[in-house]
C-alpha positions as CSV (number, residue, x, y, z in Angstrom):
1,M,0.0,-0.1,0.0
2,S,2.8,2.5,0.8
3,E,4.1,2.1,-2.8
4,L,0.6,3.1,-4.1
5,F,0.1,6.1,-1.8
6,G,3.8,7.4,-1.4
7,D,5.3,10.7,-1.4
8,E,5.1,10.9,-5.1
9,L,1.5,12.4,-4.8
10,L,2.1,16.1,-5.5
11,P,-0.4,18.9,-5.8
12,R,-1.7,19.5,-9.5
13,P,-3.2,22.7,-10.6
14,G,-6.8,22.6,-10.5
15,M,-10.0,24.7,-11.2
16,Q,-10.7,27.2,-8.6
17,L,-14.4,27.5,-7.8
18,S,-15.9,29.3,-4.8
19,D,-13.8,29.9,-1.7
20,G,-12.9,26.6,0.1
21,A,-13.6,24.4,-2.9
22,H,-10.8,22.8,-4.9
23,Y,-10.7,20.6,-8.0
24,V,-7.6,18.4,-8.7
25,P,-8.0,16.4,-12.0
26,R,-6.3,13.0,-12.3
27,W,-5.0,13.0,-8.9
28,L,-5.1,9.2,-8.3
29,T,-3.0,7.0,-10.7
30,L,-4.5,4.1,-12.5
31,G,-2.8,1.7,-10.1
32,Q,-4.1,3.6,-7.1
33,Q,-7.6,3.4,-8.7
34,R,-7.5,-0.3,-9.3
35,W,-6.2,-0.9,-5.7
36,I,-9.1,1.0,-4.3
37,V,-11.6,-0.8,-6.5
38,D,-10.4,-4.0,-5.2
39,R,-11.0,-2.7,-1.6
40,F,-14.6,-1.6,-2.7
41,H,-15.3,-5.2,-3.8
42,E,-14.2,-6.3,-0.4
43,W,-16.4,-3.8,1.5
44,V,-19.6,-4.7,-0.2
45,Q,-18.9,-8.3,0.8
46,G,-18.8,-7.1,4.4
47,P,-21.3,-7.2,7.1
48,V,-23.5,-4.5,5.4
49,P,-24.2,-4.8,1.7
50,L,-24.7,-2.0,-0.9
51,R,-28.1,-0.4,-0.6
52,G,-30.0,2.5,-1.9
53,A,-31.1,4.7,1.1
54,L,-34.6,5.6,1.5
55,V,-35.2,9.5,1.3
56,R,-38.7,10.7,2.0
57,G,-39.9,7.1,1.0
58,H,-38.1,7.0,-2.2
59,E,-35.0,4.7,-2.8
60,M,-32.0,6.5,-3.9
61,S,-30.6,5.3,-7.4
62,V,-27.1,5.6,-5.9
63,K,-26.1,2.7,-3.9
64,T,-23.9,3.1,-0.8
65,V,-21.8,1.2,1.6
66,C,-20.3,3.0,4.6
67,L,-17.2,2.7,6.7
68,G,-16.7,3.9,10.2
69,W,-20.2,5.2,10.7
70,H,-23.3,4.2,8.8
71,W,-25.2,7.1,7.2
72,R,-28.9,7.1,6.8
73,P,-31.0,10.2,6.1
74,Y,-30.5,12.2,8.2
75,A,-28.3,10.5,10.9
76,Y,-25.2,8.4,11.5
77,S,-24.9,5.3,13.7
78,R,-22.4,2.5,14.1
79,E,-24.9,-0.2,13.2
80,A,-26.8,-0.2,9.8
81,V,-30.2,0.0,11.5
82,D,-32.0,0.5,8.2
83,V,-30.5,-2.4,6.5
84,N,-29.6,-5.4,8.6
85,G,-28.5,-4.0,12.1
86,N,-24.8,-5.1,11.6
87,R,-22.0,-2.8,12.6
88,V,-20.2,-1.3,9.6
89,L,-16.5,-1.9,8.9
90,D,-14.0,0.2,10.7
91,M,-12.6,3.2,8.9
92,P,-9.3,2.0,7.5
93,E,-6.2,4.1,8.5
94,W,-4.9,4.2,4.9
95,L,-8.0,5.9,3.9
96,V,-7.4,8.5,6.8
97,E,-4.0,9.2,5.6
98,L,-5.2,9.4,2.0
99,G,-7.6,12.1,3.1
100,R,-4.8,14.0,4.6
101,R,-2.8,13.9,1.5
102,A,-5.8,14.9,-0.5
103,L,-6.0,18.1,1.6
104,V,-2.4,19.0,0.9
105,A,-3.0,18.4,-2.9
106,A,-5.9,20.8,-2.8
107,E,-5.1,23.4,-0.3
108,G,-1.4,23.0,0.5
109,E,0.2,22.4,3.9
110,S,-1.7,23.9,6.8
111,G,-2.6,23.2,10.4
112,E,-6.0,22.1,9.3
113,V,-4.4,19.0,7.6
114,A,-2.7,17.7,10.8
115,K,-6.2,17.9,12.5
116,Y,-8.0,16.3,9.7
117,T,-9.1,12.7,10.8
118,P,-12.1,11.7,8.8
119,D,-14.0,8.9,10.7
120,T,-16.4,7.9,8.1
121,A,-16.4,7.2,4.2
122,L,-19.6,7.1,2.3
123,V,-18.8,4.9,-0.7
124,N,-21.3,5.5,-3.6
125,Y,-21.7,3.3,-6.6
126,Y,-23.6,4.9,-9.8
127,D,-24.7,2.9,-12.5
128,G,-25.2,4.5,-16.0
129,A,-28.7,5.7,-14.9
130,A,-27.9,6.9,-11.4
131,K,-28.3,10.5,-10.3
132,M,-28.1,12.5,-7.1
133,G,-30.2,15.6,-6.5
134,M,-28.8,18.9,-5.1
135,H,-28.3,18.5,-1.5
136,Q,-26.1,19.7,1.5
137,D,-23.7,17.4,3.5
138,K,-25.1,18.6,6.8
139,D,-25.7,15.6,9.0
140,E,-22.3,15.9,10.5
141,R,-21.5,17.9,13.7
142,S,-18.0,18.8,12.2
143,V,-17.6,21.3,9.5
144,A,-14.2,19.9,8.5
145,P,-13.8,19.6,4.7
146,V,-15.3,16.9,2.7
147,V,-12.8,14.9,0.5
148,S,-14.3,13.4,-2.7
149,L,-12.5,10.8,-4.9
150,S,-14.0,9.5,-8.2
151,I,-13.2,6.3,-10.0
152,G,-14.8,4.9,-13.2
153,D,-17.1,6.5,-15.5
154,T,-17.2,10.3,-15.8
155,C,-20.1,12.2,-14.3
156,R,-21.6,15.6,-14.7
157,F,-21.2,17.4,-11.3
158,R,-23.0,20.5,-10.1
159,F,-21.5,22.6,-7.5
160,G,-23.7,25.5,-6.1
161,N,-24.1,27.9,-3.3
162,T,-24.9,27.5,0.3
163,Q,-28.3,29.2,0.3
164,S,-30.4,27.2,-2.2
165,R,-30.5,24.5,-4.9
166,N,-30.9,27.3,-7.4
167,R,-28.2,29.5,-9.2
168,P,-25.4,30.4,-9.0
169,Y,-23.9,27.0,-9.6
170,Q,-21.3,25.7,-11.9
171,D,-21.4,22.4,-13.9
172,F,-18.3,20.4,-14.8
173,D,-17.2,16.8,-15.3
174,L,-15.5,14.6,-12.7
175,G,-13.4,11.9,-14.2
176,S,-11.6,8.8,-13.0
177,G,-8.9,9.7,-10.5
178,D,-10.3,13.2,-10.0
179,L,-10.2,14.8,-6.4
180,F,-12.7,17.3,-5.2
181,V,-12.5,19.0,-1.8
182,F,-14.9,21.5,-0.3
183,G,-14.6,23.2,3.2
184,G,-14.6,26.5,4.7
185,P,-17.2,28.8,3.1
186,S,-18.1,26.1,0.7
187,R,-18.5,23.2,3.3
188,L,-22.4,23.4,3.1
189,A,-22.7,24.3,-0.6
190,Y,-25.5,22.4,-2.4
191,H,-24.1,19.8,-5.0
192,G,-25.3,16.8,-7.0
193,V,-24.7,14.6,-9.9
194,S,-27.1,15.0,-13.0
195,K,-25.7,12.3,-15.0
196,V,-23.2,9.6,-15.6
197,Y,-21.4,9.0,-19.0
198,P,-21.5,5.2,-19.5
199,G,-18.4,3.7,-21.1
200,T,-16.0,6.5,-20.3
201,A,-14.1,4.7,-17.5
202,P,-10.3,4.6,-18.7
203,P,-9.0,1.2,-19.2
204,G,-7.0,-0.1,-16.2
205,C,-8.9,1.9,-13.5
206,G,-10.3,-1.4,-12.3
207,L,-14.0,-0.7,-12.8
208,E,-15.5,-1.8,-16.2
209,T,-18.9,-0.1,-15.7
210,G,-20.3,2.7,-13.5
211,R,-18.7,5.0,-11.1
212,I,-17.5,4.9,-7.5
213,N,-17.4,7.9,-5.5
214,I,-15.8,8.1,-2.0
215,T,-16.4,10.9,0.3
216,L,-14.4,11.2,3.4
217,R,-15.8,13.2,6.3
218,M,-15.4,14.0,10.1
219,T,-18.7,13.5,11.7
220,G,-17.7,15.0,15.1
221,L,-19.6,12.2,16.8
222,D,-18.5,9.7,19.5
223,D,-20.2,6.6,20.9
224,R,-21.3,8.1,24.1
């Protein structure tokens, strides 16, 4: 694993959006993507399977498996109480370290990086028809940045403002290996995925169809 996520990961110039949001294209190498996809296949065979969460009685087209804490609208728990009651897999330390490296790539070295310890990962799988409506990531008590990693098919991503789902927003594509980070003034920005482009995953990324998106978060929760 150390060979895959070594010190050769350097910041790349990305598209600057609103303050606190950072886009770093092709941040993960193909080898790193394949290794993560292998872990994904292990996670979905674990104690809690992939499932589409129910939001206001409707099943999401995006399927999710969680690490560290289990997310359901609009709460976290250690056990997947809305699936099978099993405790979710622990948050792997390599993923915590990858989140810190992602912050460095996006924002540069800062005191915030040293304090960044994501304790949950929402691992989402999009098939060719899946979408995600505009929403805020606000079920966490912490307002530490969200780190988002994409693998597989390209998607059309919409990143908006913190006040509503309406304009102003910006649409752009997230491809395999891309990194997106949003924190600070953009931490509660509305965002979503309007479409996936089937057949656009690069050969060698480890995923033949669909898209995996991993979002790393600090919940600010404890077990007490």
